[in-house]
N, C-alpha and C positions, 0 to 999 in steps of 0.2 A: 630131315638127313643132318642139320647142322647139330642137333642135339648128341647125336651118335658118335660125333667126332672127337676124337681125345684132344687134350692139351697140345700135343707136340703138332698136331694137325691143325688146330685153331691159329696156333701162332705163325704157322706155315702159309695159312691160307691168308691172314692178316698182313705177313711179309709181302706176299703175291699182290695184293691189293694195293699196298705201298708204293711197290716198285711200279704197278700201273699206272698209278695216280701221277707218281713224278715222270714217269715218261710222257703222258700226258701235258705236264705242266711244260717239259724241254719242247714239245713238238708245238705248242701254241704260237702262231705267228704274230698276233696280235696283242695288245694288253685287254682288250675286251674279251677274245676269246681264252685268254688265261685266266681271266676272273671270272668267266661263266663256268669255266671246269672248276674252278675251288669253290663255288658256293653250290653246285650241282652235284658233282662227282665224289665229292668228299665225304658223302652220306653213307658209299659202301664201305667207307673204313670206320667212320664213328657216326652212331647214329645221332641224328638231331631232325628238328622239326623246320627250324627256318634259320637262314644264315645270309648276311649282308656284308658287302665288302666297301670300306669308305676310303677315298684317297684324302689322307690328311692335309698335304701341303696345300692344295687346291680348293678343299673342303667339299668335294664331290661325291655323291653316292655313284658308286660304278657298277656293282652287279648287285641283286636280289634273286635268291633261290626261287625258282618257277615263274618266273618272270623274264620274257625275253626283250620287253620293252619296258622302260621305267617312266611310269606317268609324274612329271615332276609336281603337278598340283594334287596328285591322290592323298588322301587323309593319311595312310598308312605311310607313305613315303615323306608326307611333310614330317609324321611324328618321329620316324628314323632319324632323320634330318637332325632333328633336335638333340636325339640321344646321342649320336654321335659326336655333335659338337662339346655336348658335356664331356664325354668320355675322351675326346682328343686331348683335353688341357693336362693330362697325365702324361708326360714326355718320358717317364722311366722306361719304356719298353718293356714292361712287367706283364706277363700274363696272369689273369685274376677274373676268378668268377664273380658275376653282379647279379644282384636282384632289384627290385623295385625299390627297396631302402636306399641304395646306391645314389638313386638319381634324384633332382629336386624339380618341385614345381608340377606343371602338367604331365611330364616327360612320367613321372612316378604314378601319379593318379590315372592315365591312361594305358599302363602297362598291363593290366589284367585284361583289357580289350583288345590288344594286340599279340602278346606273346604268353607262352606258359612262364611257368614261376621262376627256372632260373635258365641263366645265361651265361656266356663266357666270351670277356675281352680278350682279342689276341693281337697286340702289336704284330707287324710285318717289316722287317728291315733286314737288309745285306752288308756285310762286308763290316760289321759292327757301326754302320751309321744309325742316326735317327730314324725312329719309325717312318714310313713313308705311306703306310696303309695300316687300316685295321679292321681285324675279321671279327663280326660279330654272330656267337652261334645261340640259340635257343632251344631249350628242351624242357619235358617236363621233371625228369629226374636229376639228382645232382652228378657232378662229374666226379670220376675216378682219377686216383693218382696215374695210373696206365694212359687213361684216355688223355691226360694233361699232356704227360710226356709225349705220348703220340702226335697229338696237336702242334705241339710246339715244333717238333720235327718237320711235320708239315708245312707248318708256317715259315721254317727257315727255307725249306727247299722251295718254296713259292716266292719268298723274297729274294732268293739268287735268280730265279728264273725271270722275275720281274724287273730286276736291276739289268738282266742280260740281254733284254729286249733292247735293239736300237730304235733311236726317235726316228719318227716318219720323216723322208728328208722332205723339202719345199717342192712345190710341183715343178720348178723350173731347173731343180736338180735332179728330178725323176728322168728327164728327159736328156738323152745322153747327145749334147750337140758334137758333130763333126763339121769338118770345112766344107763337105759336100750339101750338108744338110744347112749349114748357115747361108751358103749361096744360092739355095734352092728357095730358102724362107725369105732371103732378100730381094730374091727376083718376084717372086709370089707378090709379096707385100708392093714393091715399086709397081707391079700391075695393076692391083687391087687401087692404088692411089690415085689411078688416073680413069676408073671408071665413072662413066658421067652420071649424074644422079641428079636429081629435082631438089632445088632450093625452096625451103618452105619456111614460112614466119608464121607465129602464133600472135594473136592481137585480140583484144576484147571489142564485141562487136554488139549492134543492137538493131533492131527491126524498127524502120522510121516509114512515113508515107512518103510515096513518090512524087506526087503531086498535090500536095495541101493547101487550101485555101486561107491564107491568115487573117484573122479577125483582128483589127486595130481600133483603138479608140478614137471614135470621129470626134470628139470634142474632149476638151478639159474638165474633168469631173471625179466623182467618188463613185466605186461599184458599190449598187445598194444591194443588189439580189440576182441569183441565177436560177433558170427555171430547169435547169439540167443537172446532171451529175458528169463526172469523167468518165469519159469511153461509152456514154450513151450515143443511141442511134439517133439522128436526126432527120428530118424531111424539110424540105426547102422551105422558106419562108416562114420556120417555127421559130419562136423569140426565144434566145438563148440567154441573155443576160440584160439589165436596165441599169443605166447609171443613176444617180440621186438626181431628183428633179426639182425639189423645192426651190432651190436656189435659181435655177432658169425661170421657173414661173413666177418668181417674186421679181426678177428682171423683167420679165414679159409683162407683169401687170405694171409696174411703173412706167414702162415703155409706151403702154397703150394709154396710160392717163396722161403722159406728157403729149402724146399725140392728139390726146382728144384738147388739151389745153392750147397747143399749137393751131389746131383746126379752127378755135373758136376765135381765137384773136386773129387768124387770118380772115374768117367771114367778118368778122367785126370791122377789122380794117378795109376790107374790099368794099363795105358797104359805105363808109365814112368818104373812102376816098373820091365819091363822086361829088361831093361836095366840098372837101378838105384836101387842097392841093400839098400840106404836109402829110397827110395820113397816105395820099398817093404813092409817094415816094418809100414808104415802110412795107407796101403790099408786097414788092419782090422778095424782100429779106425775109418776110412772115412765110412766103409760099416754100422758100427754101428751106425754112426751119421745119416746116410741115413734111416736105419730103425727107428729110433727114430722119425724122422719129420714124415716117412709115418704114425707111429702110432698116433703123433699127428694130423694130416690131417684126418686121418679115425675117430678119435674124435671129431673133429670140425664137419665134416660131420655128425656123429652121432647125436650131440647136434642140430645141423640144421634140422634135421629130427623130433626131439621132439619139435620142435617149435609151430607145431600145434597140438593140442590136441581134438581128435575125440571120439564119443560115442561108448562106446563098445557093443551096444545094443540098441535097441528100447525101449523109455519109455518117461518120463518126466525130464526137465532140473530143478534140486530145487537149488537155489541159491539166494543172495541178490541182491541189487539192481546193473545193470550193472555200475553205474557211481562209484560205491564203488571200483571197481576193475581196472577200466582203468587208467593206470599209476601205479599201485601199484606194489612194488619190491615183488615178492615171492623167497623162498628159497625152494630148492631140498626137496621133500617130504609135501611140505605143501598143505592143502587141501583147493580145489578151490569151488568145485561143486559135486553135486551128480547126477546119473541117476538114477529115480525108474520108478518102474512098478506101474503105477494108480491102477490096481486090488490087488495088494500086500500091504495093509497099515495095520498099527495094533496102538493102543492108547496108548499113553504114558501118565501117572498121576504123580504127583508130591505131594506126600501127606504129609504134615507137621508133625513134630514130635509131636506137640502138639495134634495133630487128630489121630494119628497111634493106630490102634487096630489090634487085630491077625487076620490075614490074611493067607488063605490056598489057592493052586493053586485050580483053577476052581471056585474061588468065583465070584458071579455075579457081573457085573457093569454095572450101567446105565448112559450114556453119553447124557449131555445135551447142545447141540449146541448153542454157542452164536446166530447164525443166524435163528436157529428154536427152541428155548426154550420147546416148547410144545410137540413136539416129540423126546422122548428119543430115543437113540441108544444101544441096549443090545451087550454086550460083557462079554468075560470071561477071569479071572484072569490068567496068567502063569508065572509070572517072578515077584519077590519082591526084591527087593536090602537089602543086609543085615547092610550095614552102610549107614546113611543117606549123602547128599551133598548138598552144597551150590547152589540154583539155582540162573538164571539171575537176579531174583528179591530179591537177599539177603535174601533167607529163607532157613533154613535147611529142608529138606524133603527126604521121601524116594523114590526113583523112582521105578514106576510099569508100566508094561506093561500089556497089555489084546488083546485076538484077537476078531475081530467081531463076532459076530453069525450069521449074515445073508451076505452070500457073495454077494448077488444082490444087497443089500441096503449098500452101502460103501460111507462114507464121504470123500470129497475131501482133498488131503494131505495139510497140514498147519491150517487147520481150528481148532479153539479152541473153548472151553466150561469148563463145569463143570461136573466132574464125580462124581457119588455117589457109593461108593464100600460098598458092604454088607459082615459083617463078621459074625461070630459065633452067637449062640443063647446064650443069658446072661439074669439072672433075672433083671427084670425092675428096683429095688433097684440100682444094680450095673449101669445099663446104666443111671440112673439118676444122682447119685454120682460120677460116674468116672473123669467126668472134674473137678469138685469142690475139690475131695479127691488129684488130680493130682497137682492143682493149690497150695493147700494147703501144701503138701509134699516139693514141690518148693520153696516157701516162708519161710518153717521151715527148708528147707536145708537138710531134711531126704534122 
């Protein structure tokens, strides 16, 4: 039916389309809606295959024909951005047809992959100012003089509509504040500040044995060998480790020989004492020396019996790496390892003094394991240190201990995580201002 129209009818139809497009520009209430109308509805006036709008001052791709949402990382969008950056260098505001030969680098090489042969760069401005945006159109055929004039008029109309859109006011200005609303808001805020909430604190925590048996070195010596590995299950009287025994055996051999010599001298002197009065005076001295050597032998034998350290009861052996102990000298009473019952565990929490809150026995504790942070384990506080101590991480903290609530769900000894400790209820205003006020007090030195 269009082919049967006369020239005046075609001109009248084009004018009607232009007026309708301008009306759509004026009725757009947001910059996004205005840009969408330009790249999509302008096709009814001038035939093109693809269109895109670029905001020059912010280097932002505003709208692309046929796309409701622009995917920033899509290959086509990335290529368009590079093309627009090259075209935006020209600040003359002059409308000009472009082809792949007008671009540089990868933009020119990838042109046939994304666009047809002919394109048109149309800067958009208003009131004679510098171009604010740029419209890029593409199609298979070249642009005619009449189309260029018509598109220049469309760009001018769009520029005025673009500049006429008021900037979006800040959210605090969108809400009309009256005296009544102000008083009501202040009253609601005042009431909210006094709502009681639970005090909470987060602190690092770990699972430790509840009643471990600490095994210490019974004598001075050097660790020779371990018969177990860390976290191994052990049974009662099972050998755990041995100290180096050669030194004690050598001392025992020397003591036994010294004892034999002392006994021989004692027997010889005792026989001579029956006929020699001088020898009789030496008998008591030699007897005391013999008893002294016997005591030394018994002592060495006792030391030798303490070489092997055995498990006092069944449980799990808790200590560091074996290689950290082999060849290490230990002194009498030095702690080497622990034997703990895996069914008797508790939670140890290191609460930094900056996060300290008022805690009572029985306070609720939620333990979030590092290996399973989604499922908290419940515990109940039963011990809180009065004095803070320096932790291995060089943090001054209070030591807390808690018992797990469920005996059938006990984490493994040594697991670490974060504990959330619940304190008493306080007004919301205190909950919010406690940390700032504490920091202010420390800063002022009060």
